[in-house]
Backbone as ProteinMPNN parsed JSONL, in Angstrom:
{"seq_chain_A": "MEGAVPAATFGRMLRLFTALTLPPDVEETLKRRQSGLPGARWRPLDALHVTLAFYGETDERRADDLASELARVAGGPFEIVLKGVGAFGDDHRSHTLWAGVETPNERLAVLAGRCKKAGERAGLRLEARDYRPHVTLAYLKPQTNPDRIGAWMAGHNLLHSPPIRIDRFGLYSSVLTGDGSQYALEREYLL", "coords_chain_A": {"N_chain_A": [[-58.202, 6.16, 80.457], [-55.145, 4.104, 80.426], [-51.759, 4.252, 82.45], [-48.883, 6.12, 81.834], [-46.015, 5.294, 80.315], [-42.655, 5.097, 81.093], [-40.216, 6.605, 79.002], [-37.508, 7.521, 78.78], [-35.471, 9.855, 80.706], [-35.736, 12.849, 82.19], [-33.578, 15.671, 81.494], [-32.345, 18.169, 82.847], [-33.069, 21.692, 80.889], [-35.525, 21.253, 78.558], [-36.914, 21.306, 75.832], [-40.492, 20.768, 74.26], [-42.743, 18.716, 73.048], [-45.682, 17.564, 72.047], [-47.029, 14.44, 70.593], [-47.767, 12.432, 67.381], [-46.779, 9.515, 66.417], [-45.906, 7.627, 63.465], [-47.117, 4.83, 61.25], [-44.548, 2.346, 59.72], [-45.176, 1.716, 56.935], [-46.444, 4.112, 56.408], [-44.468, 6.415, 56.85], [-42.83, 5.444, 54.671], [-43.739, 5.454, 52.581], [-44.265, 8.551, 52.469], [-41.774, 9.242, 52.339], [-40.717, 7.866, 49.987], [-41.758, 10.148, 48.674], [-39.884, 12.074, 48.921], [-37.783, 14.101, 47.363], [-36.502, 15.26, 44.377], [-36.53, 18.151, 44.746], [-34.154, 20.478, 44.629], [-32.616, 22.113, 47.063], [-34.616, 21.774, 49.423], [-34.378, 20.127, 52.183], [-34.845, 17.651, 53.263], [-36.665, 15.617, 56.185], [-35.736, 12.828, 58.133], [-37.294, 9.276, 58.503], [-37.151, 9.005, 61.256], [-38.242, 11.345, 62.214], [-40.568, 12.022, 61.235], [-44.03, 12.679, 61.915], [-47.258, 13.507, 63.554], [-47.488, 16.604, 64.916], [-49.309, 17.637, 68.296], [-48.943, 19.25, 70.222], [-46.869, 21.85, 71.264], [-44.408, 22.79, 73.405], [-42.376, 24.346, 74.041], [-39.294, 25.226, 75.833], [-38.925, 24.117, 79.1], [-38.164, 23.49, 82.45], [-36.735, 20.981, 84.681], [-38.456, 20.261, 86.564], [-41.104, 21.905, 85.374], [-41.394, 19.989, 83.573], [-41.943, 18.078, 84.373], [-44.359, 17.993, 85.846], [-45.691, 18.484, 83.468], [-45.609, 15.942, 82.081], [-47.612, 14.393, 84.275], [-49.898, 16.048, 84.168], [-50.557, 15.053, 81.618], [-50.784, 12.248, 81.517], [-53.614, 12.489, 82.319], [-54.627, 13.207, 80.337], [-57.548, 12.137, 78.778], [-59.351, 9.846, 76.295], [-59.912, 8.01, 73.466], [-58.857, 5.195, 70.928], [-58.591, 6.107, 67.28], [-58.691, 7.515, 64.111], [-57.093, 8.794, 61.76], [-55.941, 10.577, 58.428], [-53.699, 10.69, 56.01], [-53.569, 13.599, 53.577], [-53.099, 14.839, 50.963], [-50.519, 17.949, 49.974], [-48.625, 20.704, 51.164], [-46.884, 23.916, 51.305], [-45.961, 26.015, 53.834], [-45.109, 29.143, 54.682], [-44.814, 32.729, 53.279], [-45.801, 35.554, 50.968], [-43.194, 35.522, 49.741], [-41.382, 33.894, 50.161], [-41.361, 29.932, 50.404], [-40.728, 28.281, 53.601], [-41.577, 25.848, 54.353], [-42.263, 22.108, 53.423], [-44.719, 19.93, 53.634], [-47.345, 17.323, 53.914], [-50.832, 16.879, 54.278], [-53.068, 16.658, 56.972], [-55.88, 14.822, 56.745], [-58.97, 16.445, 57.242], [-62.219, 18.216, 58.255], [-61.273, 16.669, 61.495], [-62.578, 15.615, 64.403], [-62.019, 14.095, 66.567], [-58.923, 14.175, 66.373], [-58.461, 16.872, 66.682], [-59.714, 17.563, 69.458], [-58.019, 15.861, 71.3], [-55.314, 17.357, 70.876], [-56.154, 19.612, 71.738], [-56.43, 18.966, 74.031], [-54.142, 17.927, 75.015], [-53.022, 20.527, 74.467], [-54.628, 21.959, 77.061], [-53.207, 20.372, 79.023], [-51.091, 21.618, 79.015], [-51.046, 23.886, 79.918], [-52.215, 23.853, 82.041], [-50.022, 23.07, 83.298], [-48.26, 24.963, 83.925], [-47.165, 26.334, 81.858], [-46.804, 28.43, 79.474], [-47.91, 28.92, 76.513], [-48.163, 28.761, 72.352], [-50.588, 30.999, 70.572], [-51.976, 30.137, 68.718], [-53.773, 28.608, 65.523], [-54.537, 25.043, 65.295], [-53.054, 23.335, 62.71], [-53.082, 20.628, 61.785], [-50.28, 18.151, 60.717], [-47.649, 16.702, 58.274], [-44.282, 17.494, 58.685], [-42.385, 17.183, 55.912], [-39.943, 18.711, 55.015], [-37.8, 21.298, 55.357], [-36.808, 24.327, 53.676], [-34.383, 26.013, 52.232], [-33.642, 29.436, 51.775], [-32.762, 29.588, 48.947], [-34.126, 27.945, 47.631], [-36.273, 27.481, 44.572], [-39.083, 28.991, 43.39], [-40.69, 28.036, 41.81], [-40.012, 25.766, 41.378], [-40.889, 24.331, 43.434], [-43.868, 24.752, 43.534], [-43.945, 22.754, 41.257], [-43.087, 20.424, 42.494], [-45.079, 20.538, 44.37], [-47.254, 20.186, 42.944], [-46.906, 17.888, 41.732], [-47.099, 15.907, 44.11], [-49.201, 16.22, 45.17], [-51.694, 14.679, 44.925], [-51.063, 13.057, 47.158], [-52.444, 10.179, 49.535], [-53.206, 8.676, 52.208], [-53.855, 5.451, 53.405], [-56.503, 4.687, 56.055], [-55.155, 5.474, 59.132], [-54.505, 4.158, 62.316], [-54.605, 5.661, 65.362], [-53.757, 5.323, 68.998], [-51.925, 6.027, 70.634], [-50.024, 8.621, 72.018], [-47.134, 10.443, 72.291], [-44.889, 12.427, 74.767], [-41.94, 14.551, 73.256], [-39.142, 15.622, 73.524], [-36.687, 18.116, 71.703], [-33.62, 18.465, 70.334], [-31.97, 21.342, 69.187], [-29.962, 20.883, 65.84], [-27.164, 21.114, 63.405], [-28.049, 19.757, 61.718], [-30.784, 19.905, 61.645], [-33.71, 19.172, 63.83], [-33.263, 16.704, 66.6], [-35.137, 14.212, 67.774], [-36.407, 12.621, 70.813], [-38.387, 10.457, 72.505], [-40.296, 10.941, 75.401], [-42.103, 9.977, 77.21], [-44.461, 7.504, 76.981], [-48.041, 7.694, 75.847], [-51.175, 5.897, 76.43], [-53.918, 5.66, 74.739]], "CA_chain_A": [[-56.797, 6.084, 79.546], [-54.022, 3.79, 80.652], [-51.212, 4.707, 82.522], [-47.798, 6.328, 81.154], [-45.014, 4.359, 80.116], [-41.627, 6.098, 80.372], [-39.493, 6.097, 78.054], [-36.149, 8.083, 79.079], [-35.243, 10.608, 82.064], [-35.772, 14.243, 81.593], [-32.663, 16.411, 81.515], [-32.384, 20.058, 82.956], [-34.031, 22.16, 80.29], [-35.974, 20.517, 77.536], [-37.565, 21.427, 74.303], [-40.816, 19.68, 74.406], [-43.983, 18.708, 72.324], [-46.797, 16.037, 72.215], [-47.346, 13.947, 68.9], [-48.492, 11.296, 66.925], [-45.831, 8.696, 65.099], [-46.897, 6.895, 62.028], [-46.725, 3.612, 61.307], [-43.522, 2.401, 59.241], [-45.492, 1.755, 56.243], [-46.823, 5.476, 55.879], [-43.048, 6.826, 56.751], [-42.005, 4.835, 53.656], [-44.854, 6.061, 51.639], [-43.857, 9.965, 52.841], [-39.981, 8.732, 52.27], [-40.506, 8.196, 48.563], [-41.97, 11.639, 48.434], [-38.833, 13.151, 49.58], [-36.792, 13.588, 46.527], [-36.863, 16.15, 43.311], [-36.724, 19.364, 44.916], [-33.122, 20.786, 44.79], [-32.891, 23.366, 48.356], [-35.131, 20.762, 50.333], [-33.518, 19.411, 53.504], [-35.498, 16.421, 54.01], [-36.721, 15.206, 57.723], [-35.423, 11.671, 58.313], [-38.354, 8.938, 59.068], [-37.41, 9.03, 62.54], [-38.326, 12.379, 62.458], [-41.802, 12.227, 60.654], [-44.904, 12.747, 63.047], [-48.299, 14.699, 63.823], [-47.607, 17.762, 66.328], [-50.295, 17.669, 69.035], [-48.885, 20.668, 70.751], [-45.708, 22.584, 71.129], [-44.435, 23.801, 74.936], [-41.116, 25.254, 74.17], [-38.149, 25.375, 76.399], [-39.122, 24.121, 80.211], [-37.588, 22.956, 83.187], [-37.515, 19.544, 84.735], [-39.95, 20.965, 87.403], [-42.167, 21.482, 84.876], [-41.735, 18.641, 82.668], [-42.493, 16.498, 85.134], [-45.853, 18.519, 85.849], [-46.743, 18.551, 82.496], [-45.67, 14.546, 81.923], [-48.131, 13.978, 84.893], [-51.128, 16.663, 82.934], [-50.759, 14.35, 80.446], [-51.235, 11.01, 81.66], [-54.735, 12.738, 82.741], [-55.343, 12.926, 78.903], [-58.567, 10.843, 78.07], [-59.826, 9.344, 75.133], [-59.794, 6.527, 73.219], [-58.488, 5.176, 69.892], [-59.435, 7.064, 66.536], [-57.937, 7.172, 62.679], [-56.355, 9.765, 60.594], [-55.563, 9.811, 56.915], [-52.975, 11.933, 55.635], [-54.335, 14.127, 52.469], [-52.418, 15.967, 50.22], [-49.429, 18.549, 50.466], [-48.149, 22.177, 50.72], [-45.77, 24.825, 51.912], [-45.682, 27.23, 54.932], [-44.372, 30.516, 54.286], [-45.35, 33.948, 52.76], [-45.842, 35.65, 49.626], [-42.173, 36.05, 48.927], [-40.54, 32.706, 50.226], [-41.807, 29.259, 51.426], [-39.817, 27.403, 54.421], [-41.213, 24.151, 54.48], [-43.006, 21.47, 52.817], [-45.608, 19.385, 54.4], [-48.202, 16.076, 54.013], [-51.346, 17.392, 54.88], [-53.841, 15.507, 57.497], [-57.623, 15.249, 56.025], [-59.575, 17.568, 58.119], [-62.402, 18.049, 60.022], [-61.313, 15.151, 62.349], [-62.933, 16.034, 65.634], [-61.07, 13.291, 67.423], [-57.517, 14.864, 66.728], [-58.581, 18.25, 67.473], [-59.967, 17.561, 70.779], [-56.758, 15.132, 71.322], [-54.771, 18.32, 70.464], [-56.844, 20.984, 72.676], [-56.462, 18.434, 75.784], [-52.785, 18.524, 75.03], [-52.874, 22.624, 74.761], [-54.598, 22.364, 77.992], [-52.25, 19.932, 79.966], [-49.377, 22.302, 79.327], [-51.654, 24.903, 80.488], [-52.107, 23.0, 83.554], [-48.246, 22.67, 83.924], [-48.095, 26.411, 84.03], [-46.59, 26.561, 80.209], [-47.335, 29.158, 78.3], [-48.381, 28.265, 74.948], [-48.264, 30.104, 71.327], [-51.964, 31.317, 70.4], [-52.064, 29.607, 67.122], [-54.473, 28.014, 65.106], [-54.059, 23.984, 65.285], [-53.066, 22.953, 61.38], [-52.317, 18.89, 61.787], [-49.684, 17.724, 59.538], [-46.489, 16.064, 58.938], [-43.289, 17.869, 58.241], [-41.272, 16.656, 55.285], [-38.552, 19.401, 54.751], [-37.559, 22.604, 55.399], [-36.299, 24.47, 52.815], [-33.476, 26.945, 51.949], [-34.083, 30.455, 51.338], [-32.874, 30.061, 47.869], [-35.135, 27.438, 46.886], [-36.884, 28.349, 43.408], [-40.743, 29.236, 44.005], [-41.573, 27.847, 40.24], [-39.628, 24.16, 41.349], [-41.712, 24.11, 45.386], [-45.03, 24.608, 42.92], [-43.939, 21.704, 40.501], [-43.26, 19.677, 43.399], [-46.314, 20.339, 44.414], [-48.307, 19.574, 42.183], [-46.433, 15.885, 41.652], [-47.482, 14.968, 44.983], [-50.787, 16.42, 45.779], [-52.678, 13.272, 45.228], [-51.048, 12.004, 48.315], [-53.722, 9.755, 50.24], [-52.986, 7.538, 52.976], [-54.998, 4.496, 54.268], [-56.309, 5.191, 57.908], [-54.178, 5.209, 59.996], [-54.984, 4.118, 63.791], [-54.165, 6.24, 66.101], [-54.097, 4.501, 69.812], [-51.417, 6.571, 71.818], [-49.371, 9.764, 71.995], [-45.832, 10.844, 73.287], [-44.345, 13.605, 74.854], [-41.025, 14.252, 72.995], [-37.861, 16.349, 73.609], [-36.002, 18.265, 70.565], [-32.253, 19.067, 70.152], [-31.679, 21.726, 67.559], [-28.678, 20.606, 65.599], [-27.163, 21.216, 62.684], [-28.594, 18.993, 60.739], [-32.127, 19.847, 61.924], [-33.709, 18.965, 64.944], [-33.602, 15.325, 67.054], [-36.517, 14.083, 68.913], [-36.349, 11.464, 71.358], [-39.371, 10.221, 72.642], [-40.161, 11.177, 76.545], [-43.215, 9.138, 77.573], [-45.84, 7.548, 75.963], [-49.395, 7.607, 76.615], [-52.257, 4.965, 75.661], [-55.714, 6.396, 74.315]], "C_chain_A": [[-55.584, 5.384, 80.626], [-53.002, 4.934, 81.314], [-49.789, 5.66, 81.88], [-46.675, 5.342, 81.465], [-43.394, 5.28, 80.003], [-40.415, 5.86, 79.871], [-37.775, 6.701, 78.187], [-36.548, 9.305, 80.502], [-35.11, 12.152, 81.786], [-34.368, 14.75, 82.311], [-33.206, 17.888, 82.497], [-32.972, 21.011, 82.371], [-34.573, 21.056, 79.541], [-36.936, 21.369, 76.923], [-38.535, 20.443, 74.304], [-42.013, 20.055, 73.739], [-45.036, 17.406, 72.354], [-46.977, 15.923, 70.732], [-47.527, 12.734, 68.762], [-47.738, 10.606, 65.857], [-46.626, 8.157, 64.43], [-45.871, 5.661, 61.887], [-45.719, 3.304, 60.153], [-44.059, 2.245, 57.581], [-45.839, 3.134, 55.611], [-45.852, 6.157, 55.949], [-42.691, 6.318, 55.498], [-42.447, 5.164, 52.553], [-44.185, 7.584, 51.608], [-42.215, 9.982, 52.034], [-40.18, 8.835, 50.674], [-40.855, 9.685, 47.486], [-40.649, 12.601, 48.167], [-37.437, 13.009, 48.571], [-37.312, 14.813, 45.158], [-36.83, 17.563, 43.304], [-35.138, 19.905, 45.286], [-33.503, 22.002, 45.697], [-33.531, 22.601, 49.743], [-34.241, 20.085, 51.58], [-34.495, 18.622, 53.976], [-35.741, 15.774, 54.992], [-36.788, 13.51, 57.046], [-36.39, 10.994, 58.958], [-38.204, 9.039, 60.407], [-38.146, 10.442, 63.114], [-39.415, 13.238, 62.188], [-43.233, 11.905, 62.045], [-46.006, 13.867, 62.889], [-47.895, 15.546, 64.768], [-49.226, 17.852, 66.685], [-50.134, 18.947, 69.311], [-47.228, 20.805, 71.298], [-44.986, 23.448, 72.182], [-43.053, 24.633, 75.052], [-40.449, 24.526, 75.142], [-38.697, 25.251, 78.017], [-38.136, 23.286, 81.138], [-37.98, 21.829, 83.614], [-38.051, 19.459, 85.652], [-40.927, 20.869, 86.68], [-42.562, 20.822, 84.016], [-42.328, 17.612, 83.324], [-44.156, 16.588, 85.579], [-46.199, 18.441, 84.278], [-46.862, 17.156, 81.987], [-46.977, 14.183, 82.94], [-50.192, 14.538, 84.42], [-51.23, 15.735, 82.085], [-51.154, 13.198, 80.114], [-52.439, 11.149, 82.128], [-55.68, 12.625, 81.397], [-56.379, 11.729, 78.455], [-58.963, 10.834, 76.929], [-59.83, 8.344, 74.477], [-59.088, 6.496, 71.412], [-59.57, 5.814, 68.886], [-58.255, 6.88, 65.073], [-57.78, 8.448, 62.182], [-55.904, 9.2, 59.609], [-54.445, 11.543, 56.37], [-53.497, 12.235, 54.03], [-53.671, 15.341, 51.764], [-50.723, 16.535, 50.633], [-49.24, 19.944, 50.067], [-46.633, 22.711, 51.284], [-46.179, 25.806, 52.97], [-44.951, 27.864, 54.182], [-45.347, 31.979, 54.259], [-45.289, 34.095, 51.143], [-44.556, 35.448, 48.999], [-41.077, 34.639, 49.286], [-41.599, 31.457, 51.15], [-40.897, 28.701, 52.041], [-40.109, 25.931, 54.973], [-42.394, 23.598, 54.145], [-43.803, 20.409, 54.07], [-46.639, 18.021, 54.031], [-49.402, 16.197, 54.965], [-52.108, 15.936, 55.956], [-55.291, 15.139, 57.323], [-58.469, 16.202, 57.274], [-61.004, 18.081, 57.533], [-62.093, 16.673, 60.658], [-60.833, 15.915, 64.072], [-62.051, 15.457, 66.416], [-59.548, 13.801, 67.7], [-57.423, 16.45, 66.941], [-59.102, 18.456, 68.546], [-58.42, 16.652, 71.292], [-55.581, 16.532, 71.789], [-54.658, 19.266, 71.391], [-56.31, 20.347, 73.604], [-55.17, 18.915, 75.737], [-52.381, 19.832, 75.417], [-52.92, 22.555, 76.227], [-53.904, 22.049, 78.937], [-51.165, 20.937, 79.984], [-50.096, 23.654, 79.824], [-51.438, 24.912, 82.198], [-50.702, 23.231, 84.799], [-47.373, 24.06, 84.16], [-47.193, 27.029, 82.811], [-47.373, 27.525, 79.739], [-47.087, 29.302, 76.957], [-48.467, 29.31, 73.539], [-49.656, 29.873, 71.125], [-51.803, 31.238, 68.947], [-52.933, 28.687, 66.959], [-54.099, 26.15, 64.858], [-54.116, 23.427, 63.586], [-52.327, 21.43, 61.478], [-51.492, 18.72, 60.249], [-48.09, 17.299, 59.877], [-45.304, 16.891, 58.007], [-42.316, 17.547, 56.933], [-40.144, 17.04, 54.657], [-38.771, 20.885, 54.997], [-36.393, 23.208, 53.773], [-35.379, 25.831, 52.561], [-33.943, 28.033, 51.464], [-33.928, 30.719, 49.704], [-33.353, 29.244, 46.808], [-36.206, 28.635, 45.66], [-38.043, 28.136, 43.585], [-41.142, 28.037, 42.877], [-41.153, 26.024, 40.842], [-40.605, 23.756, 42.818], [-42.877, 23.856, 44.235], [-45.03, 23.486, 41.966], [-44.025, 20.9, 41.126], [-44.228, 19.227, 44.327], [-47.418, 19.681, 44.257], [-48.126, 18.37, 41.787], [-46.65, 15.353, 42.758], [-48.406, 15.136, 45.704], [-51.962, 15.604, 46.117], [-52.414, 12.175, 46.346], [-52.435, 11.67, 49.1], [-53.858, 8.74, 50.993], [-54.455, 6.8, 53.353], [-55.455, 4.964, 55.522], [-55.467, 4.426, 58.603], [-54.37, 5.119, 61.475], [-54.063, 4.557, 64.734], [-54.683, 5.601, 67.94], [-52.893, 5.258, 71.185], [-50.804, 7.716, 71.267], [-48.387, 10.049, 72.757], [-45.637, 12.236, 73.456], [-42.808, 13.547, 74.049], [-40.004, 15.548, 73.609], [-37.38, 16.373, 72.185], [-35.002, 18.913, 71.145], [-31.86, 19.671, 69.099], [-29.748, 21.591, 67.574], [-28.226, 21.478, 64.438], [-27.43, 21.094, 61.388], [-30.416, 19.046, 60.972], [-32.306, 19.34, 63.281], [-33.967, 17.249, 65.04], [-34.022, 15.569, 67.711], [-36.106, 12.513, 69.541], [-37.53, 11.692, 72.607], [-39.226, 9.845, 74.58], [-40.871, 9.814, 77.539], [-44.233, 9.06, 76.542], [-47.291, 7.377, 76.635], [-50.462, 6.867, 75.643], [-53.609, 5.743, 75.845], [-56.468, 5.137, 74.44]], "O_chain_A": [[-55.15, 6.07, 81.551], [-53.103, 6.13, 81.041], [-50.283, 5.87, 80.772], [-46.457, 4.752, 82.523], [-43.073, 5.964, 79.031], [-39.65, 4.987, 80.28], [-36.914, 6.101, 77.542], [-37.632, 9.479, 81.06], [-34.198, 12.51, 81.041], [-34.04, 14.371, 83.435], [-34.334, 18.357, 82.646], [-33.685, 21.586, 83.193], [-34.163, 19.924, 79.8], [-37.698, 22.087, 77.571], [-38.126, 19.282, 74.335], [-42.435, 21.21, 73.69], [-44.735, 16.317, 72.843], [-47.057, 16.815, 69.887], [-47.501, 11.924, 69.689], [-47.871, 10.882, 64.664], [-47.843, 8.111, 64.607], [-44.685, 5.459, 62.149], [-45.948, 4.131, 59.27], [-43.227, 2.732, 56.817], [-45.576, 3.336, 54.425], [-45.913, 6.949, 55.009], [-41.879, 7.139, 55.071], [-41.74, 5.212, 51.546], [-43.514, 7.801, 50.599], [-41.808, 10.832, 51.242], [-39.808, 9.865, 50.113], [-40.521, 10.09, 46.373], [-40.517, 13.565, 47.412], [-36.455, 12.283, 48.726], [-38.497, 15.137, 45.089], [-37.014, 18.233, 42.288], [-34.884, 19.69, 46.471], [-34.395, 22.791, 45.387], [-33.077, 22.771, 50.874], [-33.235, 19.459, 51.245], [-35.012, 18.862, 55.067], [-34.881, 14.894, 55.016], [-37.417, 13.048, 56.094], [-36.76, 11.547, 59.994], [-39.294, 9.198, 60.958], [-38.537, 10.562, 64.275], [-39.563, 14.423, 62.487], [-43.209, 11.003, 62.882], [-45.809, 14.914, 62.273], [-48.012, 14.961, 65.845], [-50.145, 18.041, 65.888], [-50.892, 19.806, 68.861], [-46.563, 19.839, 71.672], [-44.897, 24.662, 72.001], [-42.748, 25.397, 75.968], [-40.794, 23.375, 75.411], [-38.988, 26.374, 78.43], [-37.37, 22.471, 80.624], [-39.086, 21.367, 83.332], [-38.341, 18.282, 85.864], [-41.767, 20.004, 86.93], [-43.71, 20.821, 83.57], [-42.981, 16.627, 82.978], [-44.962, 15.659, 85.645], [-47.409, 18.292, 84.107], [-47.936, 16.86, 81.464], [-47.682, 13.427, 82.272], [-51.224, 13.868, 84.375], [-52.4, 15.609, 81.725], [-51.672, 12.856, 79.05], [-52.857, 10.066, 82.538], [-56.834, 12.218, 81.27], [-56.069, 10.664, 77.92], [-58.969, 11.928, 76.364], [-59.69, 7.398, 75.252], [-58.871, 7.525, 70.773], [-60.755, 6.051, 69.123], [-57.216, 6.222, 65.1], [-58.75, 9.183, 62.369], [-55.536, 8.033, 59.478], [-54.54, 12.769, 56.415], [-53.797, 11.289, 53.301], [-53.769, 16.536, 52.042], [-49.909, 15.904, 51.307], [-49.557, 20.392, 48.966], [-45.619, 22.075, 51.574], [-47.069, 26.527, 52.519], [-44.268, 27.452, 53.243], [-46.304, 32.238, 54.989], [-44.932, 33.266, 50.305], [-44.568, 35.202, 47.793], [-40.051, 34.483, 48.624], [-42.324, 31.712, 52.112], [-39.947, 28.42, 51.31], [-39.426, 25.154, 55.64], [-43.464, 24.166, 54.365], [-43.38, 20.258, 55.216], [-45.688, 17.575, 53.389], [-49.325, 15.824, 56.136], [-51.873, 14.733, 55.841], [-55.833, 15.378, 58.402], [-57.847, 16.323, 58.329], [-61.004, 18.377, 56.338], [-62.686, 15.659, 60.291], [-59.836, 16.369, 64.633], [-61.249, 16.175, 67.014], [-59.018, 13.863, 68.809], [-56.426, 17.072, 67.308], [-59.084, 19.643, 68.874], [-57.696, 17.499, 71.817], [-55.115, 16.611, 72.925], [-53.62, 19.743, 71.851], [-55.541, 21.043, 74.267], [-54.863, 20.008, 76.215], [-51.659, 20.193, 76.347], [-51.929, 22.858, 76.892], [-53.689, 22.879, 79.82], [-50.406, 21.04, 80.947], [-49.293, 24.533, 80.136], [-50.866, 25.561, 83.073], [-50.46, 23.399, 85.995], [-46.188, 24.174, 84.477], [-46.613, 28.111, 82.903], [-48.592, 27.399, 79.622], [-46.084, 29.789, 76.436], [-48.794, 30.491, 73.661], [-50.106, 28.76, 71.398], [-51.54, 32.16, 68.175], [-53.129, 27.88, 67.867], [-53.179, 26.021, 64.05], [-55.231, 23.097, 63.18], [-51.134, 21.238, 61.244], [-51.87, 19.013, 59.115], [-47.45, 17.386, 60.926], [-45.394, 16.925, 56.779], [-41.157, 17.813, 57.249], [-39.419, 16.321, 53.97], [-39.828, 21.493, 54.824], [-35.547, 22.588, 53.129], [-36.021, 26.849, 52.82], [-34.788, 27.842, 50.59], [-34.552, 31.596, 49.106], [-33.232, 29.439, 45.599], [-36.627, 29.789, 45.743], [-38.301, 27.004, 43.993], [-41.931, 27.159, 43.224], [-42.001, 25.143, 40.695], [-40.888, 22.566, 42.954], [-42.923, 22.673, 43.897], [-46.171, 23.093, 41.723], [-44.966, 20.163, 40.831], [-44.343, 18.145, 44.903], [-48.189, 18.985, 44.916], [-49.102, 17.692, 41.466], [-46.457, 14.138, 42.727], [-48.629, 14.488, 46.727], [-52.81, 15.66, 47.008], [-52.96, 11.093, 46.567], [-53.327, 12.492, 49.305], [-54.582, 7.82, 50.612], [-55.592, 7.241, 53.518], [-54.689, 5.729, 56.108], [-55.165, 3.234, 58.663], [-54.402, 6.242, 61.98], [-52.967, 4.039, 64.952], [-55.887, 5.447, 68.144], [-53.029, 5.042, 72.389], [-50.974, 7.913, 70.064], [-48.583, 9.964, 73.97], [-46.011, 13.11, 72.675], [-42.31, 12.425, 74.15], [-40.6, 16.434, 74.222], [-37.431, 15.396, 71.439], [-35.101, 19.689, 72.095], [-31.44, 19.059, 68.118], [-28.832, 21.85, 68.355], [-28.783, 22.572, 64.346], [-27.245, 21.778, 60.382], [-31.16, 18.221, 60.442], [-31.312, 19.06, 63.952], [-34.529, 16.56, 64.189], [-33.896, 16.57, 68.416], [-35.648, 11.552, 68.923], [-37.625, 12.645, 73.38], [-38.503, 8.988, 75.087], [-40.32, 9.003, 78.284], [-44.704, 9.838, 75.712], [-47.516, 6.981, 77.778], [-50.617, 7.11, 74.446], [-54.134, 6.255, 76.834], [-57.684, 5.124, 74.251]]}, "name": "protein", "num_of_chains": 1, "seq": "MEGAVPAATFGRMLRLFTALTLPPDVEETLKRRQSGLPGARWRPLDALHVTLAFYGETDERRADDLASELARVAGGPFEIVLKGVGAFGDDHRSHTLWAGVETPNERLAVLAGRCKKAGERAGLRLEARDYRPHVTLAYLKPQTNPDRIGAWMAGHNLLHSPPIRIDRFGLYSSVLTGDGSQYALEREYLL"}
């Protein structure tokens, strides 16, 4: 693997995650689907990504340790395909709309696992949950009509992107604001 490329300077406490960015043509394809559902807070283009691992709040020292561990993540370029849409939630309420990543994708799963292990080696405690690759399109207000959510999903479920070449991933910081999370690329790693 080639070396890490610094993109910004770490602050005191950061909320960190690793992710894949999407090319502009795929972002535009997703943006065209971000309408027609009252109660949806659509994510801006610069927030559309596929999360690999979420690390949570960490101090500067552990952030530096994490950045070093991620530089050891080996691999090579591969492809992903976006396919279908869906919602996260429970029986009573959906809270997130997403575009799916076609699975199984062994190379993506291995990269996500290596990013998670890098966090563990850096001393971070990660949530134990199954990896479900996706792109978050919108967060839903609690009063969003379930029938409208179902109709939106039915109208957009044929989403199928061309293959997307993945040759790098990034370490991002996230700041929660009233308008949703704002992301900043902290480091970039070539595969």
